[in-house]
N, C-alpha and C positions, 0 to 999 in steps of 0.2 A: 925395626925385620926386614932380612934382606928377602929379595927371590927366591926363587928356587923350584924343585920340579915337582912336580904331584905326583906319582906312578897308580895308575891305574887299573892295572893289572893287565891292561893291552897295549895302551901308548901313551909314553909320561907327557906330560902336558905340566907347558913352562906357567907361574901363574906368578901372581904378587900382593901385597899388601892390599884388600879393597878399603879406600879408604871414605868411598862418596855414592850416594845414588845412580853416579852416573856411569860408574863402574859396574853395579849390577844390572843396567839397564844395558847393558854393553851388552852382559851375559845373554839374557833374559829378555826376550819384549814385553813393557811393558804390556796391564790390557785395561780400556777405556772403562769397563763397567770396577774394577777392581778400585782404581785410581778416584771414581768418580763413592766410591762403598768410605773410600780410607776418608774421605773429605768431610764425614759425617759429622758431627758436634754433637752429643750430649748435651739437653736443654733441661727437659725435667719428667716424671712422669713413667711409664714403661711403654714409649710410644716404640713401633715397628717398622722396620725398613718397607718402604716402597717403593718401586718403577715408577715413575712419572713417563717417563719418554723412555727411548732408544740411549744406553747408557748412562743417565740420569738417575738419581734415586734423591730419596727424604725421607725424615721422621714424620712419621704420622700419629702426632699426638692426640688425636679427634679421642672421644669416647664413644663408645658403639655397648648398643645394646648386646649383652649377651649369654641371660635368660629368658625365655619367654613368659608376657604379662598376660594376665589371664584377663578375659574382657567376658562373665558371662553376665555381667549389670549391665550390660548395650545392649537394647535394640533395635533391628532394622526396622522402618514407620514404612515399607516400598517402596519410598525414593533413596536412593545411594547416594542423597547428600544429604539426608534430613536424621536425626538420630536421635535417641530421649532416654533416659537415665529410667530403669523402673525405680519402682516404689519395694 
């Protein structure tokens, strides 16, 4: 492939074959968040992306409660720390 001229309708732009990421980064500034996301590696399950700090992401594989659990068989016994099961 040879270098040529690409017409945008306004001004001709000289361009050539893009052969590496360095060339792409020269065209548009990279973004730290996207770079961090691109570095994530799938492990297993159905993880979701979690921001751990500014510009840093991780895959969260923890299991979370996804529905309400009924607690009708527990009665509070006056003391917030003591519970007894109903018979």
